[in-house]
C-alpha positions as CSV (number, residue, x, y, z in Angstrom):
1,X,21.1,94.9,74.3
2,X,20.2,98.1,75.9
3,X,16.6,98.6,76.0
4,X,14.2,102.0,75.7
5,X,11.0,102.7,76.5
6,X,9.4,104.7,74.1
7,X,7.2,107.8,74.9
8,X,7.7,107.6,78.7
9,X,8.6,110.7,80.0
10,X,10.4,111.7,83.6
11,X,8.9,109.5,86.7
12,X,6.5,111.1,88.6
13,X,8.0,113.5,90.9
14,X,7.9,112.9,94.6
15,X,4.5,114.3,96.6
16,X,5.9,117.1,98.2
17,X,4.0,116.0,101.2
18,X,6.6,113.2,102.4
19,X,9.2,113.6,104.1
20,X,12.4,111.7,105.6
21,X,10.3,111.0,108.4
22,X,7.0,109.9,106.7
23,X,9.1,107.4,104.0
24,X,7.3,104.0,104.5
25,X,4.2,106.3,102.6
26,X,6.2,106.5,99.6
27,X,6.7,102.6,99.5
28,X,3.1,102.1,97.4
29,X,4.4,104.6,95.0
30,X,7.7,103.6,93.8
31,X,6.4,99.9,94.1
32,X,4.0,100.5,91.5
33,X,6.4,102.2,89.3
34,X,8.5,99.7,89.9
35,X,6.1,97.2,88.7
36,X,4.9,99.0,85.6
37,X,8.8,99.4,84.4
38,X,9.5,95.9,84.8
39,X,5.9,95.2,82.6
40,X,6.9,97.6,80.1
41,X,10.5,96.3,79.7
42,X,8.6,92.6,79.9
43,X,6.9,93.8,76.8
44,X,9.8,95.1,75.0
45,X,12.1,91.9,75.1
46,X,8.7,89.8,74.4
47,X,7.6,91.5,71.3
48,X,8.6,89.8,67.8
49,X,11.6,91.4,65.6
50,X,10.6,94.0,62.9
51,X,10.2,92.1,59.5
52,X,13.6,92.5,57.4
53,X,12.6,94.5,54.0
54,X,15.2,92.6,51.9
55,X,13.5,94.8,48.8
56,X,15.7,97.9,49.8
57,X,18.5,96.4,47.7
58,X,16.0,96.0,44.2
59,X,14.5,99.4,43.7
60,X,16.1,101.3,41.7
61,X,18.3,98.2,40.1
62,X,19.8,98.7,36.6
63,X,22.2,96.2,35.2
64,X,23.0,93.7,33.0
65,X,22.4,89.9,33.2
66,X,24.9,86.6,31.9
67,X,27.2,86.9,29.1
68,X,30.1,87.4,31.3
69,X,33.1,88.0,29.3
70,X,35.5,84.9,29.1
71,X,39.3,83.9,28.7
72,X,40.8,81.3,25.8
73,X,40.7,78.9,29.1
74,X,36.6,79.5,29.7
75,X,37.2,81.2,32.9
76,X,34.9,84.4,33.9
77,X,37.1,87.4,32.6
78,X,36.0,89.5,35.9
79,X,38.5,92.2,35.6
80,X,36.6,92.9,31.6
81,X,33.8,92.6,33.3
82,X,34.1,94.9,35.5
83,X,35.5,97.1,33.7
84,X,32.8,96.9,30.9
85,X,30.0,97.3,33.7
86,X,31.8,100.7,35.3
87,X,31.9,101.9,31.4
88,X,27.9,101.4,31.3
89,X,27.5,103.5,34.9
90,X,25.3,100.3,35.7
91,X,24.5,99.4,39.3
92,X,23.6,96.1,39.3
93,X,25.1,92.7,37.7
94,X,23.1,89.1,37.4
95,X,25.7,86.6,37.6
96,X,24.4,83.3,35.7
97,X,26.4,79.6,37.1
98,X,25.8,77.8,34.2
99,X,28.3,78.0,31.4
100,X,31.7,76.7,33.4
101,X,31.8,74.4,36.0
102,X,34.2,77.3,37.7
103,X,31.4,80.3,37.4
104,X,30.6,79.8,41.2
105,X,34.3,80.2,42.2
106,X,35.1,82.8,39.7
107,X,32.0,84.7,41.0
108,X,33.9,84.8,44.5
109,X,36.8,86.8,42.5
110,X,33.9,88.9,41.0
111,X,32.3,90.4,43.8
112,X,35.1,92.0,45.7
113,X,35.5,94.0,42.4
114,X,32.2,94.9,42.0
115,X,32.4,95.6,45.4
116,X,34.7,98.4,45.2
117,X,32.5,99.8,42.3
118,X,29.6,99.8,44.3
119,X,28.3,96.9,42.0
120,X,25.2,95.1,43.3
121,X,25.6,91.3,42.4
122,X,22.3,88.9,41.7
123,X,23.1,85.0,41.4
124,X,21.5,83.4,39.0
125,X,20.9,79.2,38.8
126,X,19.0,77.2,36.4
127,X,16.1,75.0,37.4
128,X,15.9,71.4,36.2
129,X,13.7,72.5,32.9
130,X,17.1,73.9,31.6
131,X,19.1,70.8,33.5
132,X,20.5,67.7,32.1
133,X,19.1,65.7,30.5
134,X,17.3,68.5,28.4
135,X,20.6,71.2,28.2
136,X,24.2,70.2,28.9
137,X,25.3,72.0,31.7
138,X,23.9,71.8,35.3
139,X,24.2,75.2,37.5
140,X,27.7,73.8,39.7
141,X,29.3,72.6,42.1
142,X,25.4,72.1,43.7
143,X,23.3,71.2,40.6
144,X,19.4,70.6,41.8
145,X,19.8,70.7,45.7
146,X,18.4,74.0,45.8
147,X,18.4,74.2,49.2
148,X,22.1,73.3,49.7
149,X,22.6,76.5,46.8
150,X,20.4,78.7,48.8
151,X,22.5,78.1,52.1
152,X,26.1,78.5,50.0
153,X,24.6,81.7,48.7
154,X,23.6,83.2,51.9
155,X,26.5,82.4,53.8
156,X,28.8,83.9,50.4
157,X,26.7,86.8,50.9
158,X,27.6,87.3,54.4
159,X,31.1,87.3,53.4
160,X,30.3,89.5,50.3
161,X,27.5,91.6,51.3
162,X,27.2,93.7,48.1
163,X,25.6,90.3,46.7
164,X,22.2,91.0,47.4
165,X,19.7,88.6,45.4
166,X,19.4,85.7,44.1
167,X,17.2,84.0,41.5
168,X,16.5,81.0,39.6
169,X,16.2,81.0,35.8
170,X,12.5,80.3,34.4
171,X,10.7,79.5,37.9
172,X,7.6,79.7,36.5
173,X,7.9,77.1,34.1
174,X,9.1,74.7,37.4
175,X,6.1,75.2,39.8
176,X,5.9,71.6,40.5
177,X,9.5,71.2,41.8
178,X,9.5,74.3,43.6
179,X,6.1,73.9,45.6
180,X,5.4,76.6,48.5
181,X,6.0,74.0,51.0
182,X,9.5,73.1,49.0
183,X,10.8,77.0,48.5
184,X,9.6,77.8,52.0
185,X,12.2,75.3,53.8
186,X,14.7,76.7,51.1
187,X,14.4,80.0,51.6
188,X,14.2,79.3,55.2
189,X,17.5,77.9,56.0
190,X,19.0,80.8,53.9
191,X,16.8,83.6,55.7
192,X,18.2,81.8,59.1
193,X,21.7,82.7,57.8
194,X,21.4,86.3,56.0
195,X,17.7,87.8,56.4
196,X,18.5,90.4,54.4
197,X,19.4,88.2,51.0
198,X,16.9,88.8,48.7
199,X,14.6,86.1,46.6
200,X,13.7,87.5,42.7
201,X,13.2,84.6,40.4
202,X,12.1,85.1,36.9
203,X,8.3,84.6,35.9
204,X,6.5,85.1,32.7
205,X,3.8,87.1,32.5
206,X,0.7,84.6,32.4
207,X,2.1,83.2,36.1
208,X,2.8,86.6,37.3
209,X,-0.3,88.4,36.8
210,X,-2.1,85.5,38.3
211,X,-3.6,86.5,41.9
212,X,-3.2,82.5,42.7
213,X,0.7,82.4,42.4
214,X,0.4,85.3,44.3
215,X,-1.7,84.2,47.4
216,X,0.6,81.0,47.3
217,X,4.3,81.9,47.1
218,X,3.4,85.6,48.9
219,X,6.0,86.1,51.5
220,X,8.4,83.9,50.3
221,X,9.2,86.2,47.1
222,X,10.8,89.4,47.4
223,X,10.3,90.4,44.1
224,X,9.4,89.3,40.6
225,X,12.2,89.3,37.5
226,X,10.1,89.9,34.8
227,X,11.2,89.0,31.2
228,X,8.8,91.2,28.9
229,X,7.6,89.5,25.6
230,X,4.1,91.4,24.8
231,X,2.3,87.5,26.3
232,X,-1.1,89.6,27.4
233,X,-1.6,89.5,23.5
234,X,0.1,87.7,21.0
235,X,4.2,86.8,22.3
236,X,6.8,88.8,20.3
237,X,10.0,90.6,20.7
238,X,9.3,93.8,18.2
239,X,6.4,95.5,20.0
240,X,7.1,97.6,23.6
241,X,3.5,98.7,24.1
242,X,2.8,96.7,26.6
243,X,5.2,96.9,29.6
244,X,3.8,99.5,31.8
245,X,0.5,97.7,31.4
246,X,1.7,94.1,31.8
247,X,3.7,95.6,35.0
248,X,0.8,97.4,36.6
249,X,-1.3,94.1,36.1
250,X,1.6,92.1,38.0
251,X,1.5,94.7,40.6
252,X,-2.6,94.2,41.1
253,X,-1.6,90.6,42.0
254,X,1.3,91.0,44.0
255,X,0.6,94.3,45.5
256,X,1.6,98.0,44.8
257,X,5.0,97.8,46.4
258,X,5.9,94.2,45.2
259,X,8.8,95.1,43.2
260,X,9.4,94.0,39.6
261,X,12.3,94.0,37.2
262,X,11.7,94.4,33.8
263,X,14.0,92.2,32.0
264,X,15.0,93.1,28.2
265,X,15.3,90.8,25.8
266,X,18.5,91.9,23.7
267,X,19.6,88.2,22.8
268,X,17.7,86.6,20.6
269,X,14.6,84.2,21.9
270,X,15.0,80.5,20.4
271,X,10.5,80.7,19.3
272,X,10.3,84.7,19.3
273,X,13.8,85.4,17.4
274,X,15.8,88.5,17.6
275,X,14.9,92.3,19.1
276,X,16.5,95.2,17.4
277,X,18.4,98.4,19.3
278,X,15.3,100.6,19.2
279,X,13.2,97.7,20.6
280,X,15.8,97.3,23.3
281,X,15.3,101.3,23.8
282,X,11.8,101.3,24.0
283,X,11.6,98.5,26.3
284,X,14.3,100.2,28.9
285,X,12.8,103.6,28.7
286,X,9.2,101.5,29.3
287,X,10.8,99.7,32.2
288,X,12.0,102.6,34.0
289,X,9.3,104.7,33.9
290,X,7.1,102.3,35.2
291,X,9.0,99.3,36.7
292,X,11.0,98.8,39.9
293,X,14.9,98.3,38.1
294,X,15.6,97.1,34.5
295,X,18.0,94.3,33.5
296,X,19.4,93.5,30.2
297,X,19.3,89.9,29.1
298,X,22.2,89.8,28.4
299,X,24.7,91.6,29.0
300,X,25.7,93.5,25.5
301,X,29.0,93.8,23.6
302,X,30.8,96.5,23.8
303,X,31.3,97.9,20.1
304,X,27.4,96.6,19.7
305,X,24.5,98.8,18.3
306,X,22.4,97.4,21.4
307,X,25.4,98.3,23.7
308,X,25.3,101.8,22.4
309,X,21.5,101.9,22.9
310,X,22.5,100.3,26.8
311,X,24.9,103.0,27.1
312,X,23.4,106.0,26.8
313,X,20.3,104.8,28.9
314,X,22.0,103.7,31.5
315,X,24.5,106.8,31.5
316,X,21.2,108.8,31.6
317,X,19.4,107.5,34.7
318,X,22.7,107.1,36.5
319,X,22.8,111.1,35.9
320,X,19.4,111.7,37.2
321,X,19.2,108.6,40.1
322,X,21.2,109.4,43.3
323,X,23.8,106.2,42.9
324,X,23.7,103.8,46.2
325,X,26.7,102.7,48.1
326,X,26.9,98.5,48.1
327,X,26.1,97.3,51.4
C-alpha cells in the first residue's frame, strides 16, 4: 500500500554553495533528510487504522419490519415483498428470521432483489425470551447460538453488501444473556469479517434512557431500534406526544450523534392493544422530525388504512430526501 506523508512540502533545496567538488559536505543534509523521512513513514505505518463508522447506513433509514408476505407453502414471497417495498418507496426492510425454518434461505433470495432497488436490509433474530419453550419457533437454523449467527450474517453481508445491519428483538429484556462480555465476543468475531456491519438491537425506553446501560454497552451497539410506547408516562399505543422527548432522553444517555430508529406499532400489542391509523401517522411524523429513522412494525398489508398512511408519508419523505444508493 502506498504511503503518503501528509503536510510535507518539497525537500529543502540543495545549498547553493555546494558543488560537485565539495560533495562530502552535502552528506549530513542527505542523511538528516533520509532519517526524517524514515521516521515519518514508520509513524504512518504504526498508526492505528481509523475507526470504521457503522452508522452511515442507519441514518435516514425508513422502512418496514417483519410480516413478510408468504405463499401457500409458507415460504417468503420475495418477489411480492420487493414490489410492495418499491411501491411504498422505502429504503430499508427489516427481515425477521422466525416464522418459518426457511426464512434464512429466503433472505438470501431476497437480498439481490432488494439491492436491485437500492433497498438496504436488516436481519432480526429472536432472543431466548421469544424462543422455545416460551414460544413455538426459534430463529433457524442456528437457534440460540448468537456467536454463530453473528459470523454467518457477517459472511452474508460480504456477499450482499446491502445487508447493512442486524438486530436482536427485545434485547433489553435479555441482558442477563447478552452481557457486555458475551456481546463483545460475539460482535468481535463478526467485525473481523465485516467491520461495517452494524448491530442495532431493540431496546425499550426504560433501559434505553439509562446512562448506566449506555456506559456498559457503548462501543458495542451502533444504534438502537426504539419501539415507542409512551413509557416515560403511562404506556399506551394511543398517545404520540412523547416521541421526541423520549428520543431526546435516549440521546442524552448515549450521545447526540448516536442513531435512534423509532419503531412504530402498526400491529396490535398483546398488552397495550391496537393502534389506529392516525396514531401511526403521528408517531411516524414525529420520528421523522427528531429521530434518525423510522421503521413500521409490522409491514402493512396493501389496501389497509395503515398502509395508505405509511405510503403517503414514505412518498413525501422520498420526494424530499436524497435517496442513498445501496452499498
